[in-house]
Backbone as a ProteinNet text record, in pm:
[ID]
protein_1_A
[PRIMARY]
MATDGHEGLIQPRKVPNPMRESRSHQELHRELLFSHSR
[TERTIARY]
-5756.8	-5732.7	-5583.3	-5530.5	-5389.3	-5299.3	-5337	-5254.7	-5256.2	-5373.2	-5383.5	-5291.1	-5297.6	-5214.5	-5066.6	-5032.3	-4891.2	-4843.4	-4929.3	-4890	-4866.3	-4953.7	-4939.4	-4807	-4765.3	-4639.7	-4518.2	-4532	-4419.2	-4408.6	-4522.2	-4520.2	-4429.8	-4451.9	-4370.2	-4223	-4201.9	-4063.2	-3992	-4066	-4005.3	-3965.7	-4045	-4015.5	-3881	-3797.7	-3666.3	-3680.9	-3643.7	-3654.3	-3531.5	-3552.5	-3439.8	-3355.7	-3422.6	-3349.4	-3264.7	-3325.4	-3253.1	-3136.1	-3160.1	-3052.8	-2938.3	-2973.9	-2871.6	-2785.2	-2851.9	-2779	-2684	-2734	-2651.1	-2532.8	-2559.9	-2454.6	-2348.8	-2395.9	-2302.4	-2213.4	-2276.6	-2199.3	-2095.2	-2136.8	-2044.7	-1928.4	-1960.6	-1858.1	-1760.4	-1815.8	-1732.2	-1635.9	-1689.9	-1605.9	-1496.8	-1533.6	-1436.7	-1325.8	-1363.9	-1265.6	-1173.6	-1233.6	-1155.4	-1055.1	-1100.7	-1014.3	-901.4	-934.3	-834.6	-732.2	-780.8	-692.8	-595.1	-644.4	-559.3	-449.8
-1359.6	-1459.6	-1499.1	-1524.2	-1565.7	-1453.6	-1330	-1216.9	-1209.2	-1231.2	-1222.6	-1325.9	-1447.7	-1554	-1521.4	-1469.9	-1438.2	-1327.9	-1228.2	-1116	-1166.3	-1253.8	-1306.6	-1380	-1447.4	-1524.1	-1431.5	-1324.9	-1231.1	-1140.3	-1108.8	-1017.1	-1069.2	-1188.8	-1240.7	-1254.5	-1281.5	-1300.9	-1165.1	-1062.2	-928.8	-879	-915.4	-869.5	-927	-845.8	-892.9	-993.6	-1115.3	-1219.7	-1216	-1211.7	-1208.9	-1335.5	-1448.9	-1576.1	-1578.8	-1534.4	-1537.3	-1438.1	-1322.4	-1222	-1273.9	-1338.6	-1391.1	-1493.9	-1577.1	-1683.4	-1617.6	-1518.5	-1451.6	-1382.9	-1320.3	-1248.7	-1347.5	-1461	-1562.1	-1613.3	-1638.4	-1691.3	-1588.5	-1463.1	-1358.1	-1347.7	-1352.1	-1342.4	-1459.9	-1577.8	-1698.4	-1683.5	-1633.8	-1618.1	-1513.4	-1409.9	-1304.1	-1360.4	-1438.2	-1497.6	-1591.4	-1669.8	-1766.4	-1691.7	-1585.3	-1507.3	-1443.7	-1395.8	-1329.8	-1432.4	-1548.8	-1654.7	-1696.8	-1700.9	-1741.1	-1637
-835.5	-731.2	-728.4	-845.1	-853.5	-800.5	-832.9	-787.5	-635	-577.3	-431	-365.7	-414.8	-356.8	-374.8	-490.8	-517.5	-422.8	-404.9	-318	-175.8	-130.5	5.4	20.9	-83.9	-75.5	-80.7	-158.9	-172.2	-49.1	10.3	126.1	238.7	287.2	398.1	358.7	230	185	180.7	141	130.4	270.7	369	505.9	551.4	614	661.1	774.5	748.9	853.3	944.7	1074.9	1170.4	1160.4	1140.3	1131.6	1004	895.2	766.5	772.9	830.5	836.4	923.6	1031.8	1122.6	1048.1	970.8	898.7	797.4	726.6	624.5	693.8	805.7	878.2	928	980.1	1031.4	918	803.4	689.4	645.6	642.2	598.7	698.7	825.2	929.1	917.2	891	880.7	761.3	651.7	532.1	560.1	631	661.2	750.1	848.5	939.4	862.2	774.2	695.3	607.2	546.2	456.2	538.6	655.3	739.9	789.9	827.5	878.2	767.6	645.6	532.8	521.9
[MASK]
++++++++++++++++++++++++++++++++++++++

């Protein structure tokens, strides 16, 4: 039972989330711009 619940929680997390990827990409872009501006 515990394994089933754990798998269900890990499954959605393993899937690439568009919102999460967008946020990571935005942060990376911002850092790149900041570094370039410096």
